[in-house]
C-alpha positions as CSV (number, residue, x, y, z in Angstrom):
1,X,101.3,143.9,72.4
2,X,104.7,145.2,73.5
3,X,104.6,146.7,77.0
4,X,107.0,148.7,79.1
5,X,107.2,147.0,82.5
6,X,108.0,148.7,85.8
7,X,110.2,146.1,87.7
8,X,109.2,145.7,91.3
9,X,110.9,143.4,93.9
10,X,108.1,143.8,96.5
11,X,105.6,141.3,95.1
12,X,105.6,138.5,92.5
13,X,102.7,139.3,90.2
14,X,101.9,141.3,87.1
15,X,99.6,144.3,87.2
16,X,98.3,145.7,83.9
17,X,95.5,148.0,82.8
18,X,92.3,146.2,82.2
19,X,92.1,147.7,78.7
20,X,95.2,145.6,77.7
21,X,93.2,142.4,78.4
22,X,90.3,143.7,76.4
23,X,92.6,144.1,73.4
24,X,94.2,140.7,73.8
25,X,92.8,137.6,72.1
26,X,94.5,135.3,74.6
27,X,93.5,137.0,77.9
28,X,90.9,135.0,79.9
29,X,89.0,136.3,82.9
30,X,88.8,134.0,85.9
31,X,85.2,133.2,86.3
32,X,83.3,133.7,89.6
33,X,84.0,131.1,92.2
34,X,80.4,130.7,93.2
35,X,78.5,128.1,91.1
36,X,76.1,129.8,88.6
37,X,77.8,133.2,89.0
38,X,79.1,134.5,85.7
39,X,81.3,137.3,84.8
40,X,84.7,138.2,86.1
41,X,85.6,137.4,89.7
42,X,86.1,140.6,91.7
43,X,89.4,141.0,93.5
44,X,89.6,141.5,97.2
45,X,91.0,145.0,97.9
46,X,94.8,144.7,98.0
47,X,97.2,147.2,99.3
48,X,100.8,147.4,98.0
49,X,103.4,149.3,100.0
50,X,104.2,152.3,97.7
51,X,100.7,153.1,96.7
52,X,98.2,154.9,99.0
53,X,94.9,153.2,99.2
54,X,93.8,150.1,97.4
55,X,93.7,148.7,93.9
56,X,90.5,147.0,92.9
57,X,90.2,145.0,89.8
58,X,89.9,141.5,88.4
59,X,92.1,138.3,88.2
60,X,92.9,137.1,84.7
61,X,95.1,134.7,82.8
62,X,97.2,135.5,79.7
63,X,100.3,134.5,77.8
64,X,103.3,136.7,78.4
65,X,106.8,136.8,77.0
66,X,110.0,137.9,78.6
67,X,112.9,137.8,76.1
68,X,112.7,134.3,74.6
69,X,110.6,132.9,77.4
70,X,106.9,132.4,76.8
71,X,104.6,131.7,79.7
72,X,101.0,130.5,79.2
73,X,98.2,130.9,81.7
74,X,100.2,133.5,83.7
75,X,98.1,135.0,86.5
76,X,97.7,138.8,86.1
77,X,95.9,141.5,87.8
78,X,93.7,143.7,85.7
79,X,93.5,147.2,87.1
80,X,91.2,150.0,85.9
81,X,93.2,152.9,84.4
82,X,91.9,155.3,86.9
83,X,93.6,153.4,89.7
84,X,97.1,153.8,88.1
85,X,99.2,157.0,88.2
86,X,98.3,159.3,85.4
87,X,101.8,160.6,84.7
88,X,103.8,157.4,84.1
89,X,106.1,156.2,81.4
90,X,105.3,152.5,81.9
91,X,102.3,150.3,81.0
92,X,102.3,147.7,83.8
93,X,104.1,146.4,86.9
94,X,106.1,143.2,86.7
95,X,106.9,141.8,90.1
96,X,110.1,139.9,90.7
97,X,109.6,139.4,94.4
98,X,108.5,136.5,96.6
99,X,105.1,137.8,97.8
100,X,102.4,136.3,95.6
101,X,99.1,138.1,95.7
102,X,97.8,135.9,92.8
103,X,98.4,132.4,94.1
104,X,97.4,130.4,91.0
105,X,101.1,130.0,90.0
106,X,103.1,127.7,92.3
107,X,106.4,129.5,91.5
108,X,107.1,133.2,91.8
109,X,107.2,135.0,88.5
110,X,111.0,135.5,88.8
111,X,111.5,131.8,89.1
112,X,109.5,131.1,85.9
113,X,111.4,133.7,84.0
114,X,114.8,132.7,85.2
115,X,114.3,128.9,84.6
116,X,113.3,129.6,81.0
117,X,116.3,131.8,80.3
118,X,119.7,130.8,79.0
119,X,121.2,129.8,82.3
120,X,118.2,128.1,83.6
121,X,118.7,129.0,87.3
122,X,116.2,130.8,89.5
123,X,118.3,133.9,89.9
124,X,118.1,137.4,88.4
125,X,120.4,140.4,88.7
126,X,120.1,144.1,88.1
127,X,123.4,145.4,86.5
128,X,124.3,149.1,86.3
129,X,125.5,150.1,82.9
130,X,127.0,153.1,81.1
131,X,125.1,156.4,80.7
132,X,122.7,155.6,83.6
133,X,121.4,152.5,81.6
134,X,120.9,149.4,83.7
135,X,119.9,145.9,82.5
136,X,118.5,142.7,83.9
137,X,120.2,139.3,83.7
138,X,118.0,136.3,84.4
139,X,119.0,132.7,84.8
140,X,122.7,133.2,85.5
141,X,125.1,135.3,87.6
142,X,126.6,138.1,85.5
143,X,130.2,137.5,86.5
144,X,131.7,139.5,83.6
145,X,130.0,142.6,85.0
146,X,131.6,142.5,88.4
147,X,135.0,142.7,90.0
148,X,136.4,139.2,90.5
149,X,136.1,138.0,94.1
150,X,133.8,140.8,95.2
151,X,130.5,138.9,95.2
152,X,129.1,137.9,98.5
153,X,126.0,135.7,99.0
154,X,123.5,136.3,101.8
155,X,120.6,134.1,102.7
156,X,117.1,135.5,102.1
157,X,115.1,135.8,105.4
158,X,111.5,136.0,106.4
159,X,110.2,139.4,107.1
160,X,109.0,138.2,110.5
161,X,111.1,135.7,112.5
162,X,109.5,132.3,112.1
163,X,107.2,133.5,109.3
164,X,107.2,132.7,105.6
165,X,109.5,134.3,103.1
166,X,107.5,137.1,101.5
167,X,110.0,139.8,100.6
168,X,113.7,140.0,99.7
169,X,115.1,140.5,103.2
170,X,118.8,140.1,104.2
171,X,120.9,140.8,107.3
172,X,123.8,143.2,107.2
173,X,125.1,146.2,109.0
174,X,124.9,150.0,108.8
175,X,127.6,152.4,110.0
176,X,127.1,156.2,109.9
177,X,129.7,158.0,111.9
178,X,130.6,154.7,113.6
179,X,133.6,152.5,113.5
180,X,131.6,149.3,113.7
181,X,128.4,148.6,111.8
182,X,125.1,148.3,113.6
183,X,123.5,144.9,112.9
184,X,120.5,145.6,110.5
185,X,118.0,143.8,108.4
186,X,117.4,145.2,105.0
187,X,114.3,144.9,102.7
188,X,115.5,145.2,99.1
189,X,113.2,147.3,97.0
190,X,113.6,148.6,93.4
191,X,110.9,151.2,94.1
192,X,113.4,153.6,95.7
193,X,117.0,154.6,95.1
194,X,117.6,155.5,98.8
195,X,118.9,153.6,101.8
196,X,116.1,154.3,104.4
197,X,116.9,153.6,108.0
198,X,115.5,154.8,111.4
199,X,117.5,157.5,113.2
200,X,118.6,155.2,116.0
């Protein structure tokens, strides 16, 4: 089934309506962890930053395809339709972040997609295009789409100092009515088109 995916850099998992799994011959529910308990294993309530409240659903496995890459036994979250926004033009959420809520896969989703792509490197890029059309490049750096010599690399950092890397966080600076930028740490999020910063 062809799906429209909302790309999200906050977490590394796939969230789809449970009905899609019911219509798929390759979708397998993860069975209960307690011996003798059948049925689908309930999720623990999980909160994601841009949604108020909690999503509750089930953990499953299915085969997914991004471009030419096919990934078997991909961990997915099956969400009941009522928990998703009614007025939406997408079917599911595809996370390209570091934070793995489903821990069955050792690699984040973006790493699996990128390594299976043409370039084979665990990197992806969002590239603006004409007429407000953007596209994603996985597996290689899209040098033809940028001005030569303008690319700068920054190390990804942990959200909390000394913690594990869970989000795309980089250090930089912000200058509003200032000559010198104020040192700042930024969380990169495709869920908003704004640069959000505290007044100070």
